[in-house]
C-alpha positions, 0 to 999 in steps of 0.5 A: 507444387506445395501449398507452401511455396504458393502466394496462397501459403496459409503461412503469409496471413499468418506472419502478417496478423501477427504483425498487425497483432505486435503493432496494436500492441505497441500503439496500445501501451504507448498510447495508455501512457500519454499522461506519463513523462519518462521519468515517471517510467522508473515508478512503473505507474505507481504514484509519485512517493509522499513520505519519507518512508515510500521510497523504500516501498518504491525500490522494492516493488522496482527490484521485484519488477526488474527480477520478473522481467530478467527471468521473464526474458530469459523463460520466454527466450528459451521458449522462443528458441526452442520453438524456432531451432527445434520444431519439426522438420517439413522434410523429415517426419521422425521424432527428435531424439527425446532427452531425459532426467538430466540431472544439472538441468533439473538441479538448475530449475530446483535452485535457481527459484529458491535463489530467486525466492530466498534473495525476494524473501530477505529484502522483504523482511529488511524493508518491512523490520524498518517500516514497521519500526516504532519510535518512543513519544512520537510528537503525533498520534493519531488514532484511525477507526474504520467503520461501515461505511466511514472513517473517524479520526482521533487526533490525541494532541495537547491542543490547549497547551497544557500538560496538566489538562487532563489529569496525567496517566489517566486514558481516556475510557474511549480509548481504553481498547488500546494496548497500554504499550500505545497508550504510555506514548501519549503526549502529556495533557492529550485532551485530543479532537476528533473528525468523523465522516460520512460517505456523503462528506467532500474534500473543500478543495479537491471535491473528492469524497470522504472525510479529510485526515490532515497531517502536518508535512515533516514530522513524525505521525503514529497511526494507531488502527482500530475498528468499530465492526469488521475488518477494513484497510487503510490505505493512503494511495501516495503512501504507497502502504496500507495496513488492515484496520481489525476488530479486536486488534491494534496495528500501528504504523509511522510516517513522515509526510514530506510533500504538501497537498491533499491525497486520496484513501480508501478502504481496501478491505471488501468490508460490506455493501458499502466498500467502495464509499468508505473513501477519505483524503489526507491533507499535509500541511505546514505544522502551524497549519496543524495546529491551527486546524486542531483548534478549529476543531476544538472551537467547533465542539468536536474535543474528546475522542470517538470510541476506539473499537471494539472492547476488549479485556486486558490479557487480550489487549496487552497479548503482544510483546512490546517491540518498542 
């Protein structure tokens, strides 16, 4: 008798193992998501957005994942269909008829990926232009400085409320590396305050490591990113956005924080031996609390600015076209 018809058929243990593997996969997938609710599922495991710009990024990811899921279902469906309906027969040993140079199918394999990539490119370019758009004279400007192995924050603000101090139009020497197209948008009388962190800093509310960057809720903040040594990357996790901090080059973006709370940030670029310690916190507070915090920094003597990046020649500093 053929072994395929007996109780000791090798197919049955294989089916049993496959069923066990699928069951274990379902249990693992559901067990790892126990801390999430069904309302979190549409975010696909990404953090809750805490800025007005972050939902646009989340939507882009959701669309990309949906397209990948549809493509995956189609491809795996075709593979499984081929395996089931075109498997070798147990009663026939001849090779099935082979199909070659099927032009419609080959054209389909070429056109469909081009359409998918073109659609993804369009939405990515559209959203990128919106996310990197800058507004003239934003209400708040913060220079974020990355250095081995922590972060510094220059709050370019008129802390004392006197627009005559310092002298109007004068750019502090510490900020001389920032291009003119950004310094012209500094608020009048921006004497500024700063916070300089070390890896051993802790947020007093959460105990999370790193210095704390304070932001006002509901008001636009421009971040000017600069580095004093190597390439870093400024990433606030629930912003769903990050940008490189490059020596000799200035990156800029703007956000409007929409939710109060303390959130984690980190360097997302391998920058050296203590890269993992380059952590920081972002605390979003009310505009009134933000002003109070700036005054507290001034009272502690942390007035003025930290050096904002590597010194550049004027042609290099102002090489890029003003896109405002």
